[in-house]
C-alpha positions in Angstrom: 51.9 -14.4 32.6 49.0 -15.8 32.2 46.0 -14.7 34.7 42.7 -16.7 35.8 39.4 -15.2 36.5 37.1 -17.6 38.6 33.7 -16.2 39.9 30.3 -17.7 40.9 28.0 -18.3 37.4 24.7 -18.2 40.2 25.8 -14.5 41.2 26.5 -13.8 37.6 22.7 -14.6 36.6 21.3 -13.3 39.5 23.3 -9.8 38.5 22.7 -10.2 34.6 18.6 -10.1 36.0 19.0 -7.5 38.4 20.5 -5.2 36.1 18.0 -6.1 32.9 15.3 -5.1 35.5 16.7 -1.4 36.5 16.2 -0.4 33.1 12.1 0.1 34.5 10.6 0.1 37.9 8.0 -1.9 37.0 10.2 -5.2 36.7 11.7 -4.2 40.2 11.6 -8.3 41.2 9.8 -9.4 38.2 12.4 -12.0 36.7 13.1 -13.9 40.6 9.3 -13.7 40.9 8.7 -15.6 37.9 11.8 -17.7 38.5 10.2 -18.8 42.3 6.2 -19.5 40.4 8.7 -21.2 37.7 10.2 -23.4 39.6 7.0 -24.4 42.5 5.1 -25.3 38.9 8.2 -27.4 37.6 8.2 -29.2 40.9 4.3 -29.4 40.6 5.2 -31.0 37.3 7.9 -34.1 38.2 10.5 -32.4 36.2 14.0 -33.3 37.3 17.0 -31.3 38.4 18.3 -30.9 34.6 15.0 -29.8 34.1 14.7 -27.2 36.8 17.6 -26.3 36.1 17.2 -24.7 33.0 13.8 -23.7 33.8 14.6 -21.9 36.2 18.0 -20.5 34.7 15.8 -18.9 31.7 13.3 -17.6 33.8 15.7 -15.7 35.9 17.0 -13.6 32.8 13.2 -13.9 30.3 12.7 -10.4 30.1 16.4 -9.5 29.6 15.5 -8.3 26.3 13.2 -5.4 27.6 15.8 -2.4 27.3 13.3 0.7 28.4 10.6 1.7 30.4 8.5 1.7 27.3 9.3 -2.4 26.4 8.3 -2.7 30.5 5.2 -1.0 30.3 3.8 -2.5 27.1 4.4 -6.1 28.9 2.4 -5.2 32.0 -0.4 -4.0 30.0 -0.4 -7.4 28.4 0.7 -5.8 25.0 2.4 -8.9 23.3 3.2 -9.0 19.4 3.4 -12.2 17.2 7.3 -11.5 17.6 7.3 -9.3 20.7 10.7 -7.1 20.1 12.1 -7.9 23.9 12.0 -11.9 23.3 13.6 -11.2 19.6 16.4 -9.3 21.8 16.8 -11.3 24.5 17.4 -14.3 22.2 19.4 -12.6 19.9 22.0 -11.3 22.6 22.2 -15.2 24.4 21.6 -17.3 20.9 25.5 -17.1 20.4 27.4 -17.4 23.9 28.2 -21.1 24.1 26.6 -21.0 28.1 23.2 -19.4 27.0 22.6 -21.3 24.1 20.4 -24.0 25.2 18.1 -21.3 27.2 17.6 -18.8 23.9 14.9 -20.0 22.7 13.4 -21.0 25.9 13.0 -17.2 26.3 13.0 -16.8 22.9 9.0 -18.3 23.0 7.7 -17.1 26.1 5.2 -14.9 25.2 3.6 -17.4 22.1 0.3 -18.5 21.4 0.1 -22.2 23.1 -2.5 -24.2 20.5 -2.7 -26.8 22.8 0.4 -29.1 21.3 0.3 -27.9 18.0 3.3 -25.8 18.3 7.1 -27.2 18.6 8.0 -24.6 21.3 10.5 -25.4 24.3 7.9 -26.5 26.9 9.8 -24.8 29.7 8.2 -21.4 27.8 4.6 -22.4 28.3 6.0 -22.3 31.8 7.6 -19.3 32.3 5.0 -18.0 30.4 2.1 -18.8 33.4 4.2 -17.9 35.8 5.1 -14.4 34.3 1.5 -13.8 33.4 0.8 -15.1 36.9 3.5 -12.4 38.4 2.0 -9.1 36.3 -1.5 -10.1 37.0 -1.2 -10.6 40.9 2.0 -8.9 42.0 1.1 -5.5 42.3 -2.4 -6.3 43.9 -1.2 -9.0 46.5 2.3 -8.5 46.7 3.1 -12.0 46.4 5.5 -12.8 49.5 8.8 -14.7 47.8 10.9 -15.9 50.3 14.1 -14.5 48.4 16.3 -16.7 50.8 14.4 -19.7 49.7 14.8 -18.5 46.6 18.7 -18.2 46.6 18.4 -21.9 48.5 16.7 -23.5 45.6 18.6 -21.6 42.9 21.9 -22.7 44.9 20.2 -26.3 44.8 18.8 -27.1 41.3 21.3 -24.8 39.4 24.7 -25.7 40.7 27.5 -25.5 37.6 30.0 -28.7 38.8 27.6 -31.2 37.2 
């Protein structure tokens, strides 16, 4: 007897993000906010639908390598090492999974130093880096008003998986 499992990829990715955020109270909503901000930056830069899809998915799971509250505190204190542990963990988790392979390097390089085009890092990594730092700097003080219904609609629009 053969069984078929079907699931919604958008819900699956959102669930991965939410599970990752449970490792620390500091991360509560962080990846969704970064994904929303990354989307806004990508739209402003006139990225096409495929580029926005890559950007949204990568940013939605960009911190899945944070596996403890200690790791989260390092990020919120802006302690980034050359090869930050959480980005390497995320890369190792994703690089061999066919669906996530194209996102793994984007996530891997979102904390790199940007030397004005001298490095060959993914463009999306830079956008996530900017959105990530913005969220880390301003969320607690201003409590960014991210409309999650709007974000859900954006996620559905730009990450439809039957393309």
